[in-house]
Phi, psi and omega in degrees: 000142180276142173267151185222135174263141186223131176265134179228156179297150182299324178297320174297320179297319176301314177298318177299325180293329178292341181236061180290355177285340180276139177271091185296330176296323181290322177300313178297317179299317182291320178297316180293320179295319174301316178294320182296320179297320178299312179300317182294315176303312179303315177302321180293317180295319182278350186306320179255013181290140173262001185288129177269166178298325179296318179298314182296322178292321176296316179296317177300318177298317180297319178300308182301318176300316182295319176296315178299319180293314180302326184262012177069023183274334175219165180251000000 
Protein backbone atom coordinates (compact mmCIF):
# COMPACT_ATOMS: atom_id res chain seq x y z
CA UNK A 1 0.00 0.00 0.00
CA UNK A 2 1.24 3.51 -0.79
CA UNK A 3 1.64 6.08 1.98
CA UNK A 4 0.37 9.64 1.63
CA UNK A 5 1.14 12.71 3.72
CA UNK A 6 -1.71 15.11 4.32
CA UNK A 7 -1.76 18.66 5.71
CA UNK A 8 -4.78 19.60 7.84
CA UNK A 9 -5.76 22.78 9.67
CA UNK A 10 -4.75 22.99 13.34
CA UNK A 11 -8.41 23.26 14.43
CA UNK A 12 -9.16 19.93 12.73
CA UNK A 13 -6.09 18.37 14.31
CA UNK A 14 -7.27 19.42 17.78
CA UNK A 15 -10.67 17.80 17.21
CA UNK A 16 -9.04 14.63 15.92
CA UNK A 17 -6.77 14.46 18.98
CA UNK A 18 -9.85 14.51 21.23
CA UNK A 19 -11.10 11.37 19.46
CA UNK A 20 -8.03 9.16 19.29
CA UNK A 21 -10.26 6.08 19.36
CA UNK A 22 -11.05 6.73 15.71
CA UNK A 23 -8.70 5.41 13.04
CA UNK A 24 -8.41 8.69 11.13
CA UNK A 25 -6.31 7.13 8.41
CA UNK A 26 -9.19 4.74 7.71
CA UNK A 27 -11.69 7.63 7.63
CA UNK A 28 -9.48 9.44 5.10
CA UNK A 29 -8.95 6.26 3.06
CA UNK A 30 -12.71 5.66 2.83
CA UNK A 31 -13.43 9.29 1.87
CA UNK A 32 -10.76 9.23 -0.84
CA UNK A 33 -12.00 5.87 -2.11
CA UNK A 34 -15.59 7.13 -2.28
CA UNK A 35 -14.55 10.23 -4.23
CA UNK A 36 -12.36 8.17 -6.58
CA UNK A 37 -15.28 5.80 -7.28
CA UNK A 38 -17.51 8.77 -8.15
CA UNK A 39 -14.89 10.11 -10.53
CA UNK A 40 -14.44 6.68 -12.11
CA UNK A 41 -18.19 6.37 -12.64
CA UNK A 42 -18.31 9.86 -14.15
CA UNK A 43 -15.48 8.94 -16.52
CA UNK A 44 -17.36 5.81 -17.62
CA UNK A 45 -20.60 7.73 -18.16
CA UNK A 46 -18.85 10.46 -20.13
CA UNK A 47 -16.67 8.14 -22.20
CA UNK A 48 -19.17 8.04 -25.07
CA UNK A 49 -20.71 11.46 -24.55
CA UNK A 50 -20.88 13.90 -27.43
CA UNK A 51 -21.53 16.78 -25.01
CA UNK A 52 -18.93 19.54 -25.30
CA UNK A 53 -17.74 21.80 -22.52
CA UNK A 54 -19.61 24.65 -24.22
CA UNK A 55 -22.82 22.56 -24.16
CA UNK A 56 -22.33 21.73 -20.48
CA UNK A 57 -21.80 25.40 -19.59
CA UNK A 58 -24.98 26.39 -21.44
CA UNK A 59 -26.99 23.69 -19.65
CA UNK A 60 -25.55 24.90 -16.33
CA UNK A 61 -26.57 28.49 -17.10
CA UNK A 62 -30.11 27.37 -17.93
CA UNK A 63 -30.35 25.37 -14.71
CA UNK A 64 -29.07 28.32 -12.68
CA UNK A 65 -31.56 30.65 -14.39
CA UNK A 66 -34.40 28.24 -13.63
CA UNK A 67 -33.42 27.99 -9.97
CA UNK A 68 -33.12 31.78 -9.69
CA UNK A 69 -36.59 32.23 -11.24
CA UNK A 70 -38.11 29.61 -8.96
CA UNK A 71 -36.77 31.44 -5.91
CA UNK A 72 -37.83 34.87 -7.15
CA UNK A 73 -34.30 36.13 -7.66
CA UNK A 74 -34.98 37.07 -11.31
CA UNK A 75 -38.09 37.45 -13.45
